[in-house]
Structures are given as structure tokens and as C-alpha cells.
TISE-922900 format. One line per field, with one value per residue (C-alpha): x, y, z; residue in one letter. Coordinates in steps of 0.5 Angstrom, whole numbers, plus 500, padded with zeros to 3 digits. Layout:
N
xx = (X  ...)
yy = (Y  ...)
zz = (Z  ...)
filo = (a  ...)
// end
This chain:
303
xx = (612  619  622  629  634  640  647  654  660  667  669  663  659  652  647  640  639  633  629  630  626  626  624  630  635  633  634  640  645  640  640  647  646  641  645  651  647  644  651  654  648  650  657  655  650  655  659  653  651  658  658  651  653  659  655  649  650  648  654  650  647  640  636  642  637  634  640  642  636  641  647  653  660  661  664  670  671  671  676  681  679  679  686  684  683  690  687  692  697  694  693  700  703  698  701  708  708  703  708  714  712  709  715  720  715  715  723  725  720  722  729  727  723  728  733  728  726  733  738  740  743  742  736  732  726  726  726  720  716  718  715  708  708  709  704  699  699  695  700  694  697  703  701  703  710  711  709  714  719  719  719  725  728  727  731  737  735  730  729  726  723  716  712  716  714  720  719  712  714  719  713  709  714  716  709  708  714  713  706  708  715  711  706  712  716  710  710  717  717  713  718  722  729  732  732  737  741  741  743  749  752  752  756  750  750  744  744  743  738  734  734  733  730  726  723  720  717  714  711  704  705  709  703  698  703  704  697  695  700  698  691  693  697  692  687  691  689  691  699  699  695  700  706  704  702  703  697  701  704  698  695  688  685  687  685  678  677  678  672  667  670  666  659  657  659  661  662  660  659  667  668  665  668  675  673  671  678  682  679  681  689  687  682  687  693  688  686  694  696  689  693  698  693  689  695  697  691  693  701  702  699  703  710)
yy = (119  122  119  121  117  119  116  116  116  114  121  121  126  125  127  126  122  124  119  119  124  125  132  134  130  132  140  139  134  130  136  135  128  130  135  130  125  130  132  125  123  130  128  120  122  124  118  113  116  115  108  107  110  105  099  102  097  102  106  112  117  115  112  113  117  111  108  101  100  096  093  090  090  092  099  096  090  096  100  094  090  096  097  105  107  104  105  101  105  111  109  106  113  117  113  113  121  122  118  121  128  127  124  129  134  132  131  137  141  139  140  148  148  146  151  157  155  153  157  164  166  172  173  168  173  175  168  167  173  171  164  167  172  167  162  168  167  160  155  156  163  160  154  158  159  152  149  154  152  145  145  149  144  138  141  140  135  131  126  132  136  135  129  126  124  127  133  133  131  137  142  139  140  147  149  145  146  154  153  146  149  155  150  146  152  154  147  146  152  149  144  147  149  146  139  141  144  138  134  139  138  131  132  131  135  138  132  128  132  133  125  122  127  133  128  124  130  133  126  129  135  131  126  132  135  128  126  133  133  126  128  134  131  125  130  135  136  142  142  134  135  140  136  129  128  121  117  111  116  120  120  118  125  126  119  119  126  123  118  123  129  126  129  123  118  119  113  115  108  107  114  113  106  109  115  110  106  112  114  108  109  116  113  107  113  117  111  109  116  117  116  122  127  126  126  133  136  136  136  143  143  138  140)
zz = (825  823  817  819  823  826  824  828  824  827  829  833  829  829  823  821  814  810  806  798  795  787  787  792  788  782  784  788  783  779  773  772  771  766  762  762  759  754  752  751  746  742  742  740  735  729  730  730  724  720  723  720  713  713  714  709  703  698  699  699  705  702  708  713  717  720  723  722  718  713  715  711  710  703  704  708  702  697  701  701  694  689  686  684  691  695  702  705  703  705  712  712  710  715  721  719  718  724  728  726  727  734  736  733  735  742  743  739  743  749  748  746  752  757  754  754  762  765  761  760  754  749  745  749  750  743  741  746  743  736  737  740  734  729  731  730  723  721  716  711  709  707  703  696  699  702  695  692  697  697  689  689  694  690  684  689  695  691  698  702  697  694  693  699  706  709  706  709  716  716  714  719  724  722  723  730  734  736  739  742  745  748  751  754  756  761  764  765  769  774  776  781  779  786  783  777  782  787  781  779  786  784  778  773  767  763  758  764  768  762  760  767  771  767  762  767  771  765  762  762  758  753  752  751  746  742  742  739  734  732  731  727  723  721  720  716  708  705  706  704  698  695  697  696  688  687  689  693  697  699  706  709  708  701  699  702  699  692  694  694  690  684  684  679  683  691  695  701  704  703  705  712  713  712  717  722  721  721  728  731  732  735  740  742  743  747  751  752  754  758  765  763  761  767  771  768  771  778  776  777  784  787  784)
filo = (m  s  t  t  r  s  i  t  t  r  g  g  e  t  f  e  k  r  p  f  r  f  g  r  w  l  a  e  t  g  w  r  h  l  v  g  v  v  l  i  l  f  c  l  f  p  l  a  y  v  l  s  a  s  l  n  p  a  g  t  l  t  g  s  n  a  l  f  s  n  i  g  v  g  a  y  e  r  l  f  s  d  p  s  q  p  f  a  s  w  f  g  n  t  m  l  v  a  s  i  t  a  v  a  t  v  f  l  g  a  l  a  a  y  s  f  s  r  m  r  f  t  g  r  r  f  g  l  m  s  i  v  l  i  q  m  f  p  q  l  l  a  v  v  a  i  f  l  l  m  n  a  i  s  d  w  f  p  a  i  g  i  n  t  h  i  g  l  i  m  v  y  m  g  g  a  l  g  v  n  t  y  l  m  y  g  f  f  n  t  v  p  k  d  i  d  e  a  a  k  i  d  g  a  g  h  a  r  i  f  f  t  i  i  l  r  l  v  a  p  i  l  a  v  v  g  l  l  s  f  i  t  t  t  n  e  f  v  v  s  s  i  v  l  i  d  p  e  k  q  t  l  a  v  g  l  y  k  l  v  s  n  p  n  y  a  d  w  g  a  f  s  a  g  a  i  i  a  a  l  p  v  v  i  l  f  l  f  l  q  k  y  i  v  g  g  l  t  a  g  a  v  k)
// end
């Protein structure tokens, strides 16, 4: 007796539907699901371990291998109640610096990318090549120079010198504008220039074309650059540790390091709790920008 049956589609095509067999499904597509589940578990385990450590009442990593064996919120209470560790100030400073840096980087990078993509001027090619060459050297190599420069600026303009958030934002922007400009420049080139020419015929200038037309078409790359800039600024440690000296002005990366820098007393529970709280804004921002990021994967094909 045959176990297959014929199915006719709306288009008139007829095909035979075979019965489900686990072995055939596993060989054809099931192994992909298994690989996906393994990768998801591999990525989620560090997060689960940190969350378990943040809920450990002992405040140490001892016993954290048994996930969620002891649960308490003492670590979170210590973060906000201990006057020696102003976690609220660290969190506020980080969000302020990261938000301003992300917005300013996206705006200035978009202006520069639009200029390189749409305008022809002397030194354009040299400027593009300079951006690529400068980004070959990591910002870590310039730490000493950054400190000396910020220290010298403090003598003349204390408001943007060392131990100021404005000075740190300017350093971050200087390090990120090059690569972000080149990244957006490639995306701007996918937008047809016929749109610009049509707008110019209607009497629009470069400013109106940029703000009312181009920015809407390149929203995916703006979301990606903004997200990457926000994440990088939030996690950055070396530059912020040398620019910001006052504990009340320091960022989360520097402040959380202090919780575990003393080998005699390292509060790993509070450190893990702070890491969990610090990750929440990044997750929220990613979920908010997800539709633009996903749209950017196919934007180049339809334009």
C-alpha cells in the first residue's frame, strides 16, 4: 500500500507528498536547527553565568558554577547604597557620553560622507585615502599623546580639557569619525544620483537634499553606525581611565573595574550586577533599531 498522496496546487501543478520521516528531515534540514540551538546555548551561557553571579548573596564567584543555586539581590542593593561606589553617577555619565558621541558621530559622519559622495573638490581622493590609512592604527597607540594633549588643553581651555566629559566626547569622536565616514560613504554611493538631480531641478539645494531626502534613504546605515558607536563608547576603558580622574565623573567601565581591582576584596557580585545593568541600554537600543538594521541588509539591492 502506497503511503504517498497527491496534492494539487492552485496553479494546477500536482506533486506527491511523502510521509514525515525523522531521519530524512534530520539529514536535509534538521541538522541546521541543531546547530542553531547549540550556538544559541553557547552564546547564552556567559550571560546566564554573569546573571547567576550577580544574584549570588556571597558576592564572590565561589559556587557560581551551580547556576542560580543561591538567589539574592544584595549585590544590586550594594551598588546603589554604598557611598564609596557612586554607581548611579557612573551610569549617568556613561549614558550621557555614549548618547552624545553616537548622535554627533552619526551627524558629522553623514555630513562628511555626503560631501565625499556627491561633491567633487580638490583633495577629495587624498582625504578618502587618509581616512583609510589613519584607521589602520588603533587608538590605543595614541594614549600617551592623548593624555599630554588633553593636559595641555586644560591650561588654556579647562572646559574641554582633562577630567571633563566634553573632552572625552571629543576624543571619542575623533577616533570614530574616520571609519564611520568611510562606512557611510560606501552606503551613500548606493543612492542614485538621479534623486539629487531631480531635487535640484525643483530648486532644492544641498542642505535641503541632505536633510529631507538623503537622510531618510540612508536610515539603515545611520542606525548601524549609531549602535556601534554607542556600544563602543559604553565599553571603552583605556581612554576614559586616563581622561577622567574624578571618581564622580568616571564611566561604568572604569567604575566597575574598581570593584574588582583590589585582590584582597573583589566584589564580583556587585561587578556582575553592574554589568547586567550596563547591558540593558544596549539591548533596548538594539531592539529599537532592529527594523532599520534588518532593512539595511537588502537596501542596496532595491536601490
